[in-house]
MIDOVEX-446027 format. One record per residue (C-alpha): y, x, z; residue in one letter. Coordinates in Angstrom, 2 decimals, padded with zeros to 5 digits. Layout:
BEGIN
ATOM        yy        xx        zz   type
ATOM         Y         X         Z      a
...
% end
This chain:
BEGIN
ATOM        yy        xx        zz   type
ATOM    160.62    109.59    230.21      m
ATOM    158.61    108.36    232.88      g
ATOM    160.62    106.30    236.04      s
ATOM    162.48    107.27    238.55      f
ATOM    161.85    108.94    241.55      s
ATOM    163.26    107.94    245.24      i
ATOM    165.15    111.21    244.95      w
ATOM    167.00    109.73    241.69      h
ATOM    167.37    106.48    243.56      w
ATOM    169.10    107.98    246.65      l
ATOM    171.50    110.34    244.21      v
ATOM    172.38    107.25    242.85      v
ATOM    173.24    105.30    245.82      l
ATOM    174.85    108.13    247.06      l
ATOM    177.47    108.15    244.40      i
ATOM    177.94    104.36    244.42      v
ATOM    179.07    104.77    248.23      v
ATOM    181.36    107.20    246.90      m
ATOM    182.72    105.84    244.66      v
ATOM    183.10    102.24    246.30      f
ATOM    183.52    103.09    249.64      g
ATOM    180.99    101.30    252.39      t
ATOM    183.81    098.37    253.37      k
ATOM    184.14    097.31    249.47      k
ATOM    180.16    097.58    248.98      l
ATOM    179.86    095.46    252.83      k
ATOM    182.79    092.76    251.15      n
ATOM    181.02    092.50    247.91      l
ATOM    177.63    091.89    249.85      g
ATOM    178.75    089.42    251.69      s
ATOM    180.66    087.58    248.69      d
ATOM    177.58    087.48    247.18      l
ATOM    175.70    086.55    249.66      g
ATOM    178.77    083.19    249.99      g
ATOM    178.27    082.74    246.21      a
ATOM    174.62    082.15    246.63      v
ATOM    174.47    079.56    249.62      k
ATOM    176.92    077.47    247.99      g
ATOM    175.53    077.22    244.82      f
ATOM    171.72    076.44    246.67      k
ATOM    173.81    073.65    248.92      d
ATOM    175.73    072.80    245.45      g
ATOM    171.80    072.28    243.82      m
ATOM    170.82    070.53    246.99      k
ATOM    173.42    068.06    247.74      d
ATOM    172.82    067.38    243.75      g
ATOM    169.17    066.29    243.71      s
ATOM    169.59    064.69    247.05      t
ATOM    172.84    062.02    245.70      s
ATOM    172.90    058.70    246.51      a
ATOM    172.81    057.56    243.02      e
ATOM    169.67    059.23    242.25      g
ATOM    168.94    059.41    238.73      d
ATOM    171.24    057.08    236.99      k
ATOM    174.22    058.36    234.12      p
ATOM    177.60    058.35    235.01      a
ATOM    179.05    054.93    232.90      q
ATOM    180.76    055.53    230.25      q
ATOM    184.14    053.52    229.56      v
ATOM    184.31    052.16    226.06      t
ATOM    186.78    049.71    226.07      s
ATOM    190.82    050.73    226.66      a
ATOM    192.98    048.70    229.22      p
ATOM    194.87    045.63    227.21      a
ATOM    198.20    046.86    228.72      d
ATOM    198.41    050.58    226.93      k
ATOM    199.33    051.20    223.77      t
ATOM    198.33    053.63    221.57      t
ATOM    200.40    056.06    219.29      i
ATOM    199.26    057.06    216.03      d
ATOM    200.63    060.78    214.60      v
ATOM    199.80    063.25    212.24      e
ATOM    200.01    066.86    212.62      a
ATOM    201.23    069.11    211.10      k
ATOM    200.45    072.62    209.49      h
ATOM    202.51    075.75    209.74      k
ATOM    203.14    077.57    206.05      s
% end
């Protein structure tokens, strides 16, 4: 049960191309490349943001003009 030879990989590649077709594989490759590029850009933008390493501020009190309503949930039988 050793490693596969180059011929095994060529047969697998041929079967994949026959099943999916070259157009779908090309679209899949370009979609995957776009996703990786978007991820890298997002990581770069996140590390060089204007706020730096400051955590986001949390709102601790509600505005005075809003009212809250207390309700009870009933269990279904």
